[in-house]
N, C-alpha and C positions, 0 to 999 in steps of 0.2 A: 396803554399806548401800543403795546405789541400787537394786540388784537386788531386795533385800528389800522396799523400799517399792513398787517397780513390781509385784512379785508380789502383795503385799497389796492394792494398788489394783485390779489385774485380777481378783483373787478376789472383792473386794467388788462390782465391776461384774457379774461373772458371777452371783453370788448374787442381786443385784438383778434381773437379767433373768429368772432362774429363778423368783424370787418373784413377779414381775409376770405372767409367762406361765404359771406353775404353777397359778394359780387355775382356768384352763380345764381342767386335767388332774385337778382335784379335790384337789390338794395343799392341806393346811390345813383340809380339810373331811371328812376320812376318819372312819369309825366308830372310836371310841376316843380321838379328840382331845377334850380337856377344855375346856369353855366354860361359865363361870359368870357370870350377869348378876344383879346386885342393885343396884337403884336406879341411880345414875349410874356405878357401877363395873362393869367387865368384866374378868374374869380368863380368859386363854386360854393353854392349853399344848398344843401339837400333838404329843402323845406318839407316835401311830402314824405321823404324817408324818415325825417325826424318825427313827424306826426304819427307815422305807422309804428315806429319803434316805441314811441311814448304810449300809444294805445296798447300795444302788446305787453310792455312792461307793467303798465297800470293794471291790466287784467291779471297778469301773473301774481303781482303783489296783493291784489284783492282776493284772489283764490287762496294764497297762502295765509292771508289774514283771517279768512273764514275758517280754515282748518286749525289755526292756532288758538282761536278763542273758544 
């Protein structure tokens, strides 16, 4: 249980760092990301950013998997 909690904590910290410094790379502001503003309400869904991050993470895990076996 301790390893799981540590892994979750480190993952959240890593995601926070990527989120913070990712703005400089244009993450969250790519063409295709949905942003709707009406009055005091804003709806934001980063579709393309999610796809890019998914592809990058899939590639990283695939490479680690190749070295592990």
